Every structure is written in structure tokens, then in C-alpha cells.
C-alpha positions as CSV (number, residue, x, y, z in Angstrom):
1,M,0.4,0.2,-0.1
2,K,1.4,3.8,-0.7
3,R,2.3,5.4,1.6
4,L,2.7,9.6,2.8
5,Y,3.9,10.4,6.2
6,T,4.1,14.1,6.8
7,Y,6.6,15.2,9.8
8,L,5.6,18.7,11.1
9,S,9.2,19.2,12.9
10,P,12.3,17.0,12.8
11,K,12.2,16.2,16.7
12,E,9.3,14.0,15.5
13,N,9.9,10.4,15.4
14,L,10.4,9.8,11.6
15,L,9.8,6.7,10.7
16,N,12.4,4.5,7.1
17,H,10.8,5.9,3.9
18,E,11.8,4.8,0.3
19,I,12.5,7.9,0.0
20,I,12.4,11.9,2.2
21,V,10.8,14.7,1.1
22,L,13.0,17.7,2.3
23,I,11.5,20.9,3.2
24,D,13.4,24.5,4.2
25,T,11.6,27.1,2.2
26,F,13.2,30.2,4.0
27,R,16.5,29.1,2.5
28,A,18.1,25.7,2.1
29,T,16.0,24.6,0.2
30,T,15.0,27.1,-1.9
31,T,19.0,27.9,-2.7
32,I,19.5,24.7,-3.4
33,N,17.5,24.4,-6.1
34,T,18.5,27.7,-7.2
35,L,21.8,26.3,-7.5
36,F,20.7,23.8,-9.7
37,H,18.8,26.2,-11.8
38,L,21.9,27.6,-12.3
39,G,24.3,25.2,-13.5
40,A,25.5,23.4,-10.2
41,K,27.2,19.9,-10.8
42,E,26.0,19.3,-7.2
43,V,25.3,20.4,-3.9
44,L,26.8,19.2,-0.7
45,M,25.2,20.0,2.7
46,T,27.2,20.0,5.8
47,D,27.0,22.2,9.3
48,D,30.8,21.7,10.0
49,I,32.5,24.8,9.5
50,E,36.4,23.4,9.4
51,R,35.0,21.0,6.9
52,S,33.6,23.3,4.6
53,F,36.7,25.1,4.1
54,E,38.7,21.8,3.7
55,L,36.4,21.0,1.4
56,K,37.0,25.4,-0.7
57,E,40.6,23.9,-1.2
58,S,39.8,21.0,-3.4
59,G,37.2,23.4,-5.3
60,Y,33.7,23.9,-3.8
61,V,32.2,27.0,-3.8
62,L,30.9,28.0,0.3
63,C,27.3,29.3,0.4
64,G,26.5,29.9,4.0
65,E,25.0,31.5,7.1
66,R,24.6,31.9,10.8
67,N,21.8,33.3,12.1
68,S,20.8,34.4,8.6
69,Q,23.9,35.9,8.0
70,K,26.9,34.9,5.6
71,I,30.1,33.1,7.7
72,K,32.8,35.2,7.1
73,G,35.5,33.5,4.8
74,F,32.4,31.8,2.8
75,D,32.2,33.1,-1.0
76,F,28.5,33.7,-0.6
77,S,25.9,33.3,2.0
78,N,22.4,31.4,1.5
79,S,20.4,33.9,-0.1
80,P,18.8,32.2,-3.5
81,S,18.7,36.2,-4.7
82,Q,22.1,36.9,-4.5
83,L,22.8,33.5,-6.3
84,L,21.1,34.0,-9.2
85,K,23.1,37.1,-10.0
86,Q,26.3,34.7,-9.8
87,E,25.4,32.5,-12.6
88,D,28.9,33.1,-13.6
89,K,30.2,31.3,-10.2
90,I,28.4,28.8,-9.8
91,K,27.7,26.9,-13.5
92,S,29.6,23.8,-13.7
93,K,30.9,24.3,-9.8
94,K,30.8,22.0,-6.5
95,V,28.9,24.3,-4.3
96,L,28.9,23.7,-0.4
97,I,26.0,24.8,1.7
98,N,26.8,25.4,5.3
99,T,23.3,26.4,7.6
100,T,21.8,26.9,10.7
101,N,19.3,24.8,10.9
102,G,19.0,22.9,7.1
103,S,22.0,21.2,6.7
104,K,22.0,19.6,10.1
105,V,18.0,18.3,9.1
106,F,19.3,17.2,5.8
107,R,22.6,15.4,7.4
108,S,19.8,13.7,10.3
109,V,17.9,12.6,7.1
110,N,20.0,11.5,4.9
111,K,21.9,8.9,7.2
112,N,18.6,7.0,7.0
113,S,16.9,7.7,3.6
114,N,16.7,9.0,0.2
115,V,16.6,12.8,0.3
116,I,14.6,15.1,-2.6
117,A,14.9,19.1,-1.4
118,L,11.7,20.6,-1.9
119,S,10.7,24.8,-2.2
120,L,7.6,26.6,-3.9
121,T,10.0,27.4,-6.5
122,N,10.3,23.2,-7.3
123,L,6.9,22.1,-6.4
124,K,5.2,21.2,-10.1
125,T,8.6,19.4,-11.0
126,V,8.4,17.7,-7.6
127,I,4.1,16.8,-7.8
128,N,5.4,15.9,-11.2
129,R,8.2,13.3,-10.8
130,I,7.5,12.2,-7.1
131,E,4.7,9.9,-7.6
132,I,7.6,7.3,-9.0
133,Y,7.5,6.2,-5.1
134,S,5.5,4.1,-2.9
135,D,6.7,5.4,0.2
136,I,7.0,9.2,1.1
137,G,8.1,10.9,4.1
138,V,7.3,14.6,3.9
139,V,9.7,16.2,6.7
140,C,9.7,19.8,7.7
141,S,13.1,21.5,8.2
142,G,11.3,24.8,11.2
143,L,13.0,26.8,13.2
144,N,15.4,25.7,15.4
145,G,13.6,22.0,15.9
146,N,10.0,23.2,16.0
147,Y,7.2,24.3,14.1
148,S,7.4,26.6,10.9
149,L,4.4,27.7,8.4
150,E,6.0,28.5,5.6
151,D,7.5,24.7,5.8
152,Y,4.0,23.3,6.8
153,Y,2.5,25.2,4.2
154,T,5.1,23.7,1.0
155,A,4.5,20.1,2.4
156,Y,0.5,21.3,2.1
157,R,0.8,22.1,-1.6
158,L,2.4,18.8,-2.3
159,I,-0.1,16.6,-0.4
160,K,-3.0,18.4,-2.0
161,N,-1.5,17.7,-5.2
162,I,-0.4,14.2,-4.2
163,Y,-2.8,12.5,-1.3
164,S,-5.3,10.8,-3.6
165,K,-2.8,8.0,-4.6
166,Y,-1.5,7.2,-1.5
167,P,-3.8,5.7,1.1
168,D,-1.6,5.1,3.5
169,T,-1.7,8.0,5.4
170,N,-0.9,9.5,9.5
171,D,-2.4,11.7,11.1
172,A,-1.0,15.1,10.0
173,T,-1.0,14.4,6.2
174,E,-4.5,14.3,6.8
175,M,-5.2,17.7,8.4
176,S,-3.1,18.4,5.8
177,Y,-4.9,17.3,2.8
178,K,-8.8,18.5,4.9
179,I,-8.2,22.3,5.6
180,D,-7.8,24.7,3.4
181,L,-4.2,27.8,3.4
182,S,-3.5,30.1,2.5
183,K,0.0,31.7,1.5
184,D,-1.1,34.8,3.2
185,I,-0.4,32.5,6.4
186,I,3.7,33.0,6.0
187,K,3.2,36.3,6.5
188,K,2.5,35.5,10.8
189,A,5.7,32.9,10.2
190,K,8.6,33.9,12.5
191,H,11.5,33.5,10.4
192,Y,9.8,35.5,7.6
193,K,9.5,38.8,10.5
194,N,13.1,37.9,10.9
195,L,14.0,37.8,7.4
196,K,12.4,41.2,7.4
197,E,13.9,42.5,10.1
198,L,17.1,42.2,8.4
199,K,15.5,43.8,4.7
200,L,16.0,40.0,2.6
201,I,13.1,41.3,0.8
202,E,14.1,39.7,-2.4
203,D,15.0,36.1,-0.9
204,I,11.4,36.4,1.0
205,N,9.6,36.7,-2.6
206,L,11.8,34.1,-4.5
207,C,11.4,31.8,-1.5
208,L,7.1,32.2,-2.8
209,N,7.4,32.5,-6.2
210,E,5.9,28.9,-7.1
211,S,7.4,26.8,-9.6
212,I,9.5,28.8,-11.4
213,Y,12.2,26.1,-11.2
214,D,12.1,22.2,-13.2
215,T,15.1,21.0,-10.6
216,F,14.6,17.6,-8.9
217,T,17.2,17.3,-6.6
218,F,18.1,13.7,-5.3
219,S,20.4,12.9,-2.9
220,E,21.0,9.3,-1.9
221,K,21.4,7.6,1.2
222,N,23.9,8.6,3.5
223,S,26.1,11.0,0.1
224,G,25.2,14.1,1.7
225,I,25.4,15.5,-1.8
226,F,23.1,16.8,-4.1
227,K,22.8,16.3,-7.8
228,M,20.0,16.4,-10.5
229,I,18.0,13.6,-12.5
């Protein structure tokens, strides 16, 4: 029986799934899909700053943030809108992402599962291709281990479109299908307010722009690396 389970926070007890759909709308999974849209060769995720600088020596472009600010010594922050202006420095390159929240959640789920990076920016492509998998876990990265509205809204948009194909669901999936949400709810999110205070309006607008990329980004179990498939 095809299974679709939703996890509103990475603190929940995750079951083993054939594929994990990882969501970090502000901003990690949006940045991953932006990088592949720009032609990146691969995207490695880590939360280890020392390792990041070691990999820079082997040719990786470093993108990262701590508390939404660029990490000192990195090439770029985790800003998808800024990266869109750097295609010549991203195309055909290996890129590393190191973030406050998304990297840790990714590493924890990738240990046991293959992972797809979902953002609103590649929603339609994921909807069209995800049904090849019969057992899906949708994981919201949240903010510092807690629930986040922007990730839940992205999960909700996916579930609304694929629910009918998956008869085995959990309560969070059922709730997501039954309710109706407006994107405006994201304006109430703590992370939205944080980014707005930092005047990262271009990032907010890009992260909320739906289905502008045709990227389907996949990380094989325990690889730590995303590639386009």
C-alpha cells in the first residue's frame, strides 16, 4: 500500500521511508534548487565549518550562513536571490551549503534515506515526478527544531496534489489535505519576520515564488550530496 507520512518537525519520530521530501523553504531547499537552476554540478550539505574550508581547497564554492548572516570566509551567504546574480561563478561548479538549520536536518535524515529537496520554487516538478515512489516521508525542517509555518505551507501544497494516490497516511497528512490555507499565513511565521527585519525581501519573494524551476534534486542515502536527476 502506498504510504504518505508528514512530519511537522524534525523532532518527531521519523519512520524509515523509501524517499524523504525535505522542506526548508526559508532558505536551504530554495537555495539548493536555485543552484541547480544555475547549472551547479553538485551540492554538498554540511554543518561543519572546518570541513567546509577544507573542501574549498578542493574546489568547492562555499555558501553558508549563521543566523541568516554570511559565514566569514565563505564565498556567498545562503541567499538564493543573490546567487541568481552569480551564474558565472556557479555553473558547472561543485557547491557546498552550510546553514544554521537545514544542514543539520538534512544530515540526520540522509543517514537512513534518499532525499528530495522541495521548495515552492520547484513544486510543480516534484508533484509531477514524486509519484514514482510508493513510500514518502515529508519532513519540515522547521526553525531550530520547532514547527514553522512556511515549511508546513509548502508541505500542504504538495500533499493537496498527491494525496489521492497514497491510501496509507498519518494524522499530519490527513490534516494537511482536509484544511485550506492561504499563502498569506506565511507572513505570520517567525522566520518570515526575521528575514524581513534583516531586509532580505528579495529572498522572501523568491522563496515564495511557485514553480519557477524545473529542478528535481536527489541525494542518495548517506551521501551528503544532492545531484539533479
